[in-house]
C-alpha positions in Angstrom: 26.5 0.5 -30.2 29.0 2.0 -27.9 31.5 0.2 -26.2 30.2 -1.6 -22.4 30.7 1.4 -19.7 31.9 -0.5 -16.6 30.2 -1.2 -13.6 30.9 1.0 -10.6 31.6 3.5 -12.9 28.9 6.2 -12.9 26.2 7.1 -15.2 27.4 9.4 -18.1 22.8 10.1 -18.6 20.3 9.2 -16.9 18.3 6.7 -18.2 17.6 2.6 -19.1 21.0 0.1 -19.4 20.8 -3.4 -20.6 23.8 -5.7 -19.6 26.0 -6.0 -22.9 29.2 -8.3 -23.0 32.9 -7.4 -23.7 32.5 -7.3 -27.6 29.1 -5.1 -27.0 26.4 -7.8 -27.5 23.4 -7.2 -25.2 23.7 -10.0 -22.9 19.7 -11.4 -21.3 17.2 -9.5 -21.7 17.0 -7.5 -18.1 17.4 -3.5 -18.4 18.3 -1.4 -15.3 17.0 2.3 -14.7 20.5 4.2 -13.3 20.6 7.9 -12.4 23.4 10.6 -14.3 26.0 10.1 -11.3 25.8 7.3 -9.0 27.3 4.3 -9.6 26.1 1.1 -11.9 25.7 -1.3 -10.2 27.5 -5.5 -10.7 26.6 -7.5 -13.0 25.8 -11.5 -13.6 29.5 -12.2 -15.1 33.6 -10.6 -14.8 34.0 -8.4 -18.3 30.2 -7.6 -19.3 29.1 -3.8 -18.6 26.8 -2.0 -19.5 24.8 0.2 -23.1 22.4 3.1 -22.8 19.6 1.5 -25.2 16.6 4.6 -23.8 17.9 7.9 -22.4 15.6 10.4 -19.9 14.1 12.9 -21.2 13.4 16.3 -19.5 11.1 19.0 -20.0 13.1 22.8 -20.0 
């Protein structure tokens, strides 16, 4: 599993993200939708971050 991205960091890619603990395990069942370049929202507890679970698919 990828290293969690800290809240407030711009999202590297658009898609669905899940909160993860400091060691990478998922926390809860919620997902957020992030847009590339926009900051990720705050988490419910300190030390948590976000992991991308479903990237947005773009047509070319």
